[in-house]
SEKOL-289486 format. One record per residue (C-alpha): residue in three letters; x, y, z. Coordinates in steps of 0.1 Angstrom, whole numbers, padded with zeros to 4 digits, always signed. Layout:
REM residues N
ALAXYZ;...
This chain:
REM residues 585
MET+1281+1090+1268;ASN+1257+1104+1241;ARG+1223+1116+1252;VAL+1194+1095+1239;LYS+1174+1116+1215;ALA+1139+1109+1201;LEU+1120+1126+1173;LYS+1107+1159+1185;VAL+1086+1186+1167;SER+1068+1218+1176;VAL+1034+1223+1160;GLY+1012+1254+1157;GLN+0978+1255+1141;HIS+0947+1276+1136;SER+0915+1273+1116;ASP+0886+1298+1110;LYS+0854+1297+1090;GLY+0861+1332+1078;ARG+0832+1349+1060;LYS+0814+1316+1055;GLU+0787+1301+1077;VAL+0804+1268+1081;ASN+0840+1258+1084;GLN+0845+1230+1059;ASP+0882+1226+1068;PHE+0894+1201+1093;HIS+0929+1195+1106;GLY+0948+1175+1132;VAL+0981+1163+1145;LEU+0990+1131+1165;ILE+1024+1127+1183;PRO+1024+1092+1199;HIS+1045+1079+1227;GLU+1073+1054+1223;PRO+1076+1028+1209;MET+1050+1040+1184;LEU+1069+1073+1179;SER+1099+1055+1165;ALA+1080+1028+1147;LYS+1054+1050+1129;GLY+1064+1086+1134;ILE+1043+1118+1138;VAL+1013+1126+1116;ILE+0999+1161+1106;ALA+0969+1163+1083;LEU+0947+1190+1067;ALA+0915+1185+1047;ASP+0894+1211+1029;GLY+0858+1205+1019;ILE+0846+1217+0985;SER+0823+1247+0985;SER+0797+1232+0961;SER+0789+1205+0987;GLU+0768+1210+1018;VAL+0783+1178+1034;SER+0820+1182+1025;GLN+0828+1192+1061;VAL+0818+1157+1071;ALA+0842+1143+1045;ALA+0870+1166+1057;GLU+0866+1156+1093;PHE+0862+1119+1086;SER+0893+1119+1063;VAL+0916+1136+1089;ARG+0903+1115+1119;ALA+0906+1083+1099;PHE+0941+1091+1088;LEU+0953+1100+1123;ASP+0937+1070+1139;ASP+0939+1042+1113;TYR+0975+1049+1103;TYR+0987+1038+1137;CYS+0966+1006+1135;THR+0986+0994+1104;SER+1015+0970+1109;GLU+1048+0984+1123;ALA+1065+0963+1096;TRP+1049+0983+1068;SER+1065+1013+1052;VAL+1050+1047+1058;LYS+1039+1048+1021;LYS+1021+1015+1022;SER+1004+1023+1056;ALA+0992+1057+1045;GLU+0980+1046+1011;ARG+0960+1017+1025;VAL+0943+1041+1049;LEU+0936+1067+1023;THR+0923+1041+0999;ALA+0898+1028+1025;THR+0888+1063+1034;ASN+0881+1072+0997;ALA+0861+1040+0992;TRP+0839+1048+1023;LEU+0832+1084+1013;HIS+0825+1075+0977;SER+0801+1047+0988;ARG+0783+1072+1011;THR+0778+1096+0982;GLN+0764+1068+0961;GLN+0739+1059+0988;SER+0728+1095+0993;GLN+0707+1120+0973;TYR+0740+1133+0957;ARG+0748+1101+0938;TYR+0743+1118+0904;ASP+0762+1150+0914;ASP+0798+1143+0924;ASP+0804+1180+0933;ARG+0778+1179+0960;GLY+0788+1146+0977;TYR+0811+1136+1005;VAL+0843+1150+0989;CYS+0873+1169+1002;THR+0910+1176+0994;LEU+0937+1164+1017;SER+0974+1169+1024;ALA+0992+1149+1051;LEU+1027+1149+1064;VAL+1042+1119+1082;ILE+1076+1126+1099;LYS+1094+1093+1108;SER+1130+1092+1118;SER+1149+1116+1095;THR+1124+1116+1066;ALA+1093+1135+1058;HIS+1066+1116+1038;LEU+1041+1137+1019;PHE+1007+1125+1007;HIS+0985+1148+0987;VAL+0951+1149+0969;GLY+0935+1181+0957;ASP+0945+1217+0963;THR+0955+1220+0999;ARG+0992+1227+1000;ILE+1024+1217+1019;TYR+1054+1241+1019;ARG+1089+1240+1032;LEU+1102+1273+1045;HIS+1138+1284+1036;GLY+1147+1317+1052;PRO+1125+1343+1035;SER+1112+1320+1008;MET+1087+1292+1007;GLU+1091+1260+0985;GLN+1058+1245+0974;LEU+1061+1208+0978;THR+1027+1197+0964;GLN+1010+1204+0931;ASP+0974+1215+0929;HIS+0951+1190+0912;ARG+0930+1215+0893;VAL+0919+1218+0857;ARG+0914+1252+0841;VAL+0880+1255+0823;SER+0880+1292+0814;GLU+0898+1324+0822;GLY+0899+1326+0860;GLN+0879+1294+0865;SER+0891+1259+0873;HIS+0878+1228+0890;LEU+0893+1199+0910;SER+0906+1170+0890;ARG+0913+1149+0921;ALA+0898+1147+0956;VAL+0891+1121+0984;GLY+0858+1105+0977;PHE+0855+1119+0942;ARG+0859+1086+0923;PRO+0858+1049+0933;GLN+0896+1048+0931;ILE+0920+1074+0944;GLU+0953+1086+0929;ILE+0977+1099+0956;ASP+1008+1120+0951;TYR+1036+1108+0973;GLN+1072+1119+0980;ALA+1098+1114+1007;LEU+1122+1141+1017;ALA+1153+1139+1040;ILE+1150+1164+1068;ALA+1173+1181+1092;GLN+1169+1197+1126;GLY+1153+1231+1123;ASP+1133+1223+1091;THR+1100+1240+1090;PHE+1069+1229+1071;LEU+1036+1247+1065;LEU+1002+1232+1055;ALA+0975+1256+1043;SER+0941+1257+1026;ASP+0935+1278+0996;GLY+0917+1304+1017;VAL+0951+1313+1031;TYR+0978+1308+1004;GLU+0959+1326+0977;HIS+0959+1358+0998;VAL+0991+1359+1020;ASP+1026+1362+1005;ALA+1057+1343+1014;THR+1074+1373+1030;PHE+1047+1378+1056;ILE+1044+1341+1064;THR+1082+1335+1068;GLN+1086+1366+1090;VAL+1058+1355+1113;VAL+1070+1319+1116;GLN+1106+1330+1121;ARG+1096+1353+1149;GLU+1076+1326+1168;LYS+1097+1294+1161;GLY+1123+1301+1187;GLU+1125+1286+1222;TYR+1100+1311+1237;GLY+1079+1316+1206;ASP+1042+1305+1201;LEU+1035+1287+1168;ASP+0998+1288+1175;LEU+1001+1326+1176;ALA+1019+1325+1143;ALA+0992+1304+1127;ARG+0965+1327+1139;ALA+0984+1358+1127;ILE+0986+1343+1092;VAL+0949+1334+1091;ASP+0940+1370+1103;GLU+0962+1385+1076;ALA+0944+1364+1049;LEU+0911+1377+1062;GLN+0923+1413+1061;ARG+0935+1408+1026;GLY+0900+1398+1014;SER+0898+1360+1017;THR+0862+1348+1015;ASP+0870+1311+1021;ASN+0876+1290+1051;LEU+0912+1294+1064;THR+0935+1269+1080;VAL+0972+1269+1087;GLN+0995+1243+1104;ILE+1032+1250+1111;VAL+1056+1222+1119;VAL+1092+1227+1132;VAL+1116+1198+1135;GLN+1132+1203+1169;GLU+1152+1171+1173;LEU+1160+1140+1152;PRO+1164+1106+1168;ASN+1198+1090+1172;GLN+1206+1053+1171;ASN+1201+1046+1207;ALA+1164+1057+1204;SER+1153+1024+1188;GLU+1133+0998+1207;ILE+1158+0971+1198;GLN+1188+0992+1208;GLN+1172+0998+1242;GLN+1167+0961+1247;LEU+1203+0954+1238;SER+1215+0978+1264;ALA+1193+0962+1290;LEU+1200+0925+1284;ALA+1232+0906+1294;LEU+1249+0884+1268;PRO+1246+0847+1277;PRO+1276+0823+1279;ILE+1278+0790+1261;LEU+1253+0767+1279;GLU+1256+0731+1289;ALA+1229+0705+1296;ARG+1210+0712+1329;ALA+1220+0749+1329;THR+1192+0774+1335;LEU+1185+0807+1318;ASP+1156+0829+1328;GLY+1135+0799+1338;TYR+1145+0776+1309;THR+1165+0744+1316;ILE+1188+0733+1288;VAL+1182+0698+1276;ARG+1209+0696+1250;GLU+1226+0716+1222;LEU+1209+0712+1188;HIS+1233+0732+1166;ALA+1262+0755+1168;SER+1277+0778+1141;HIS+1297+0810+1138;ARG+1264+0829+1139;SER+1245+0813+1168;HIS+1241+0786+1194;ILE+1208+0767+1194;TYR+1196+0746+1223;LEU+1166+0724+1232;ALA+1152+0736+1265;ARG+1123+0730+1289;ASP+1101+0758+1302;SER+1099+0756+1340;GLU+1064+0771+1340;THR+1047+0750+1313;ASP+1071+0720+1311;ALA+1069+0725+1273;LEU+1100+0719+1251;VAL+1112+0751+1234;VAL+1142+0761+1213;LEU+1166+0788+1226;LYS+1188+0807+1202;THR+1217+0827+1217;PRO+1242+0850+1199;SER+1276+0836+1188;ILE+1303+0842+1214;ASP+1326+0853+1185;LEU+1302+0881+1174;GLN+1290+0894+1207;ALA+1312+0925+1203;ASP+1295+0934+1170;PRO+1265+0958+1176;ALA+1251+0954+1141;TYR+1251+0916+1145;LEU+1234+0918+1179;GLU+1208+0942+1166;ARG+1200+0919+1137;PHE+1199+0889+1161;LEU+1172+0906+1182;MET+1153+0916+1151;GLU+1145+0879+1146;GLU+1122+0879+1176;TRP+1107+0912+1165;VAL+1099+0897+1131;ALA+1085+0864+1145;ARG+1061+0882+1169;ARG+1045+0900+1139;ILE+1039+0870+1116;ASN+1010+0847+1121;SER+1012+0817+1098;ALA+1010+0779+1102;HIS+1041+0778+1079;VAL+1063+0802+1098;LEU+1082+0794+1131;LYS+1063+0807+1161;PRO+1080+0827+1189;CYS+1074+0819+1226;LEU+1061+0851+1241;PRO+1078+0861+1274;THR+1058+0856+1306;ARG+1085+0865+1331;GLU+1112+0891+1335;ARG+1141+0887+1310;HIS+1177+0892+1319;TYR+1196+0877+1289;LEU+1197+0882+1252;TYR+1182+0852+1234;VAL+1153+0842+1211;ALA+1128+0815+1223;THR+1107+0797+1198;GLU+1085+0766+1195;PHE+1102+0733+1191;ILE+1096+0715+1158;ASP+1099+0678+1160;GLY+1111+0670+1125;GLN+1139+0675+1101;THR+1153+0702+1078;LEU+1144+0701+1041;SER+1181+0694+1034;GLN+1179+0662+1054;TRP+1146+0653+1038;MET+1161+0657+1003;ILE+1189+0633+1013;ASP+1163+0608+1025;HIS+1141+0613+0994;PRO+1165+0616+0964;LYS+1137+0610+0939;PRO+1104+0624+0954;ALA+1071+0621+0937;LEU+1060+0653+0919;GLU+1029+0656+0940;THR+1050+0655+0972;VAL+1072+0683+0959;ARG+1041+0704+0950;GLY+1028+0700+0985;ILE+1060+0711+1001;VAL+1064+0741+0978;GLU+1028+0752+0984;GLN+1034+0753+1021;ILE+1066+0772+1018;ALA+1049+0797+0995;LYS+1021+0803+1021;GLY+1048+0811+1046;LEU+1066+0835+1023;GLN+1033+0852+1015;ALA+1029+0859+1052;PHE+1062+0878+1051;HIS+1054+0897+1019;ARG+1020+0909+1032;LEU+1039+0927+1059;GLU+1065+0941+1035;MET+1091+0917+1047;LEU+1116+0897+1026;HIS+1131+0866+1040;GLN+1163+0869+1019;ASP+1178+0836+1031;LEU+1154+0809+1020;ARG+1173+0776+1017;PRO+1167+0739+1026;ASP+1185+0743+1060;ASN+1160+0771+1069;ILE+1129+0750+1062;MET+1116+0724+1086;ILE+1092+0695+1080;ASP+1076+0682+1112;SER+1063+0647+1119;THR+1028+0656+1105;GLY+1043+0668+1072;THR+1037+0705+1080;VAL+1064+0727+1065;LYS+1077+0758+1084;ILE+1101+0785+1075;ILE+1127+0792+1102;ASP+1156+0816+1109;PHE+1148+0852+1103;GLY+1183+0866+1107;ALA+1184+0880+1072;VAL+1148+0893+1070;ARG+1144+0928+1056;VAL+1115+0949+1070;ALA+1104+0979+1051;GLY+1091+0998+1081;VAL+1122+0992+1101;GLU+1145+1002+1073;GLU+1129+1037+1074;MET+1142+1042+1110;ALA+1175+1059+1113;ALA+1185+1035+1140;THR+1185+1005+1116;ASN+1209+1007+1087;ALA+1202+0985+1057;SER+1231+0961+1052;SER+1249+0962+1019;HIS+1262+0927+1025;ILE+1246+0896+1010;LEU+1229+0879+1040;GLY+1216+0848+1022;THR+1234+0816+1011;ALA+1250+0821+0978;GLN+1236+0792+0957;TYR+1200+0802+0967;THR+1204+0840+0965;ALA+1188+0859+0936;PRO+1212+0873+0910;GLU+1201+0909+0916;TYR+1217+0909+0951;PHE+1251+0902+0936;LEU+1247+0934+0915;GLY+1242+0954+0947;GLU+1204+0959+0941;ALA+1177+0958+0967;GLY+1156+0927+0967;SER+1119+0923+0960;ASP+1092+0896+0964;GLN+1106+0881+0932;SER+1140+0876+0950;ASP+1124+0852+0975;MET+1106+0836+0946;PHE+1139+0829+0929;SER+1151+0811+0961;LEU+1119+0790+0962;GLY+1123+0782+0925;VAL+1158+0769+0931;ILE+1147+0748+0960;THR+1118+0733+0938;TYR+1143+0726+0910;GLN+1167+0709+0935;MET+1140+0687+0949;LEU+1131+0675+0914;SER+1166+0671+0900;GLY+1192+0670+0928;ARG+1210+0698+0910;LEU+1209+0737+0909;PRO+1196+0755+0878;TYR+1228+0775+0872;GLY+1252+0754+0893;ALA+1274+0776+0914;GLU+1278+0802+0887;VAL+1253+0829+0899;ALA+1275+0840+0928;LYS+1304+0846+0905;THR+1286+0871+0883;LYS+1289+0907+0895;THR+1278+0925+0864;GLN+1247+0924+0842;ALA+1268+0914+0812;ALA+1281+0884+0831;GLN+1247+0874+0842;ARG+1233+0875+0807;LYS+1258+0848+0798;LEU+1243+0824+0824;ARG+1223+0795+0809;TYR+1195+0777+0826;ALA+1200+0739+0827;SER+1169+0720+0820;VAL+1154+0701+0849;LEU+1143+0673+0827;HIS+1162+0640+0830;GLU+1157+0607+0813;GLU+1157+0589+0846;ARG+1129+0611+0861;GLU+1094+0614+0849;THR+1089+0652+0848;PRO+1064+0669+0825;ALA+1081+0690+0798;TRP+1059+0720+0806;LEU+1071+0720+0842;ASP+1106+0729+0830;ASN+1092+0762+0816;VAL+1075+0769+0849;LEU+1108+0766+0868;SER+1129+0785+0842;LYS+1105+0814+0846;ALA+1106+0813+0884;VAL+1144+0813+0884;HIS+1149+0837+0855;ILE+1180+0859+0859;ASN+1160+0890+0853;PRO+1136+0896+0883;PHE+1111+0914+0860;LYS+1107+0882+0839;ARG+1098+0860+0868;TYR+1063+0854+0880;GLU+1046+0885+0894;SER+1033+0866+0925;LEU+1039+0834+0943;SER+1003+0823+0938;GLU+1009+0823+0900;PHE+1040+0801+0904;VAL+1022+0776+0927;TYR+0992+0775+0903;ASP+1014+0768+0873;LEU+1031+0739+0892;ARG+0998+0721+0890;HIS+0981+0735+0859;PRO+0999+0733+0826;ASN+1001+0768+0812;SER+0989+0770+0776;GLU+1019+0791+0767;PHE+1042+0764+0779;LEU+1022+0735+0764;SER+1028+0750+0730;GLN+1065+0747+0734;THR+1082+0714+0726;ARG+1104+0693+0749;PRO+1140+0704+0747;PRO+1161+0683+0723;LEU+1183+0656+0739;ALA+1214+0675+0728;GLU+1204+0703+0752;ARG+1192+0682+0781;HIS+1220+0657+0781;PRO+1248+0667+0756;VAL+1272+0639+0768;LEU+1246+0612+0763;PHE+1236+0628+0730;TRP+1272+0628+0715;LYS+1278+0593+0728;GLY+1247+0581+0710;VAL+1258+0600+0678;SER+1293+0584+0680;ALA+1278+0549+0684;VAL+1255+0554+0654;LEU+1284+0567+0633;ALA+1305+0537+0644;VAL+1278+0513+0633;MET+1274+0531+0600;VAL+1312+0529+0594;LEU+1312+0492+0602;VAL+1282+0486+0578;LEU+1300+0505+0550;VAL+1333+0486+0556;PHE+1316+0452+0556;ALA+1295+0461+0526;ARG+1326+0471+0506;PHE+1346+0441+0519;GLY+1317+0418+0508;VAL+1317+0433+0473;GLN+1354+0429+0469;THR+1354+0393+0481;GLY+1324+0385+0459;
């Protein structure tokens, strides 16, 4: 049996004010415990205050502390990039605001400003964030690869000034890159007081000597700082050394650990019990799962239990995705998304417990309401959009939005259910979870880009919502069943949108343009946000109002040609009778 491995690094660091009175550098590292270690990774950060400012050491310390603390307060569902950039943006805004409220408001070079370089190691990837002229290197044997670029502008021979810094401007521009890493990789973060005076040969030799099992990386960092001082550095000096000791394997994930600890439930019958839940009846069964109505013995409340399919219980990837549904549900808080039932007692079996929705699926609703009022459709779509926005705010894509996965309860509240196909950016970054290359959604509601093997986006979920809206208004699909058959861009370009307008339904002509944009084959030509789509469903877009209603030949070609044939027949009869009348006269 393979040993469970978690991410492990060794860190050495040292900072010195050097020949200056104050050390305006600040540095830090945070290595959290599980499950945060797998979910968010390890953070190393270095900030360097600018010498023209008497308060830049405050900015440097605040930037590093805020990054180390606030990064771990961001959602586990977010990618490293989104989490770090949100934190740095907030830090920049606070520092710039403090400068504007101080005596330095008219002198940017004397305000609360610093440079910053940060390294986030999550799973098998190193994420680099950089603003200013601190540097991050990767060591390769006797050489050093500079991974960051200095943000400096040359003003004269031997003189330059910073073009970017944290707190320097109201907005911040951050360099970002992601690098695949391997066991043994070594990174070095340094301020300019060090790298301008110590060569790569000395640094690599010292690090190589101390990175072994019995080495001391703190000692190596101190030796590099001391060497820079001896070579004439007059600035503050800081060095951080990071060695990747071990990378996580699949068994290190929180979900995998749960899978190994929970038993697989059998098919359940009425009155059977499972971890304190009593089965009332089976609600639904498919090749993917079994769904039951159950009663909680502690609260007497009705809940829904979802258990894995018996046929797929030997598939680890399926089981991992099954358990991800609960992980997703616990992190979303929206009145339009199914709520999980949080566990209050020890759990022995693998299942997902959620609230019971007393209502019907949108599929059944459309059968019962074949010609709904436009205002009713708008109300349903607006609620679905709010639910999707809750996913998108957490960098999640539903990927399987369809009428069967939407419930309408007895009060008219609409809720998105079934999270088996949800893609989570933050989880995808973990080595333990491999992104599936298979299409997880239902073909007729799946965005065209998935059939080209492309990753989805918020616009992919919008396509699905657009198709559902179209179907509620027309009873049809905008491209029929043709989208799933197109596997190339050339084939997709041949697809033609069928107008939603129909002589038997009173639908505004401009609404057809709204839907054709929402379900455009090219995701870049769809609406940029769900809020725009929802707004246009109620408010005629001036661009669309200027366009005329499609001709009858396009909307209903069969009806059009029948009409043409009838008119021609009448004209022929008129001509025949006219000629016959002339001859008999």
